[in-house]
C-alpha positions in Angstrom: 5.4 -15.5 -5.7 3.0 -13.3 -3.8 -0.7 -13.3 -4.2 -0.5 -10.0 -6.0 2.1 -11.3 -8.4 -0.1 -14.4 -9.1 -3.1 -12.1 -9.9 -0.9 -10.0 -12.2 0.3 -13.1 -14.0 -3.3 -14.3 -14.4 -4.3 -10.9 -15.8 -1.4 -10.9 -18.3 -2.1 -14.5 -19.3 -5.8 -13.7 -19.9 -4.7 -11.0 -22.4 -3.4 -13.7 -24.8 -2.5 -12.4 -28.2 -2.8 -8.8 -27.0 0.5 -9.2 -25.2 2.4 -9.1 -28.5 2.6 -5.9 -30.5 3.3 -6.5 -34.2 5.4 -3.8 -36.0 5.9 -5.6 -39.3 9.1 -7.6 -38.9 9.4 -6.6 -35.2 7.3 -8.1 -32.5 7.4 -6.7 -29.0 6.2 -8.7 -26.0 4.5 -6.2 -23.6 3.6 -8.8 -20.9 6.2 -7.4 -18.5 4.8 -3.8 -18.9 1.2 -5.0 -18.3 2.3 -7.0 -15.3 4.1 -4.1 -13.7 1.2 -1.7 -14.5 -1.2 -4.2 -12.8 0.9 -4.4 -9.7 1.2 -0.5 -9.6 -2.5 -0.2 -9.8 -3.0 -2.6 -6.9 -0.5 -0.7 -4.7 -2.0 2.7 -5.6 -5.3 1.7 -3.9 -3.8 0.4 -0.7 -2.8 2.4 2.3 1.0 2.5 3.0 2.1 1.5 6.5 4.9 3.6 8.1 7.3 2.2 10.7 7.6 4.5 13.8 11.0 3.0 14.6 12.3 4.4 11.3 11.3 7.9 12.5 8.5 8.0 9.9 5.8 10.0 11.7 2.7 11.8 10.3 3.1 15.5 9.4 -0.5 16.4 10.0 -2.7 16.3 13.2 -5.3 13.7 12.4 -6.5 10.3 13.3 -4.7 7.3 11.9 -4.9 3.5 11.8 -2.2 2.2 14.1 -0.6 -1.1 15.3 0.4 -0.7 18.9 1.9 -2.9 21.6 0.5 -3.3 25.1 1.9 -5.8 27.6 3.7 -7.6 24.9 0.7 -8.1 22.6 0.1 -6.3 19.3 -3.3 -4.6 18.7 -4.7 -2.4 15.9 -6.8 0.6 16.4 -7.3 4.3 15.7 -5.2 7.0 17.4 -4.7 10.7 17.0 -1.2 12.1 16.4 -0.1 15.7 17.4 2.9 16.7 15.3 3.6 19.8 17.4 4.4 17.7 20.5 5.2 14.5 18.5 2.8 12.5 20.6 0.1 10.0 20.1 -3.2 10.1 22.0 -2.4 6.8 23.7 0.2 5.8 26.3 0.8 2.5 24.4 3.8 2.0 22.1 2.8 2.7 18.5 4.7 0.3 16.1 3.3 1.5 12.8 0.6 3.8 11.3 -1.2 4.5 8.0 -3.5 7.1 6.7 -7.2 6.4 6.8 -8.3 6.2 3.1 -10.7 8.9 1.9 -13.4 8.0 -0.5 -15.3 10.3 -2.8 -19.0 10.3 -2.3 -21.0 9.7 -5.5 
């Protein structure tokens, strides 16, 4: 079980009696629905990593978080991508990338 799944189980267990909906003679356990909704909420707030080897490249010119390889060692950093030329701003081998999250200012 992953850490996320453990957190989801803990959330559902803390709901207690609220996990059972009572419809007279019928009782519905909604634990599974609450667990899946909790996991979806976690994933919605996390950036998704894309594997370059799968041909999954950005569509927009922008700066991205990247994992790149140099001399056999993996590093992380920021790099720009240019979709017109399908090139990164570095000469290193980009392994994976993800969007930089945008936060609303309050």
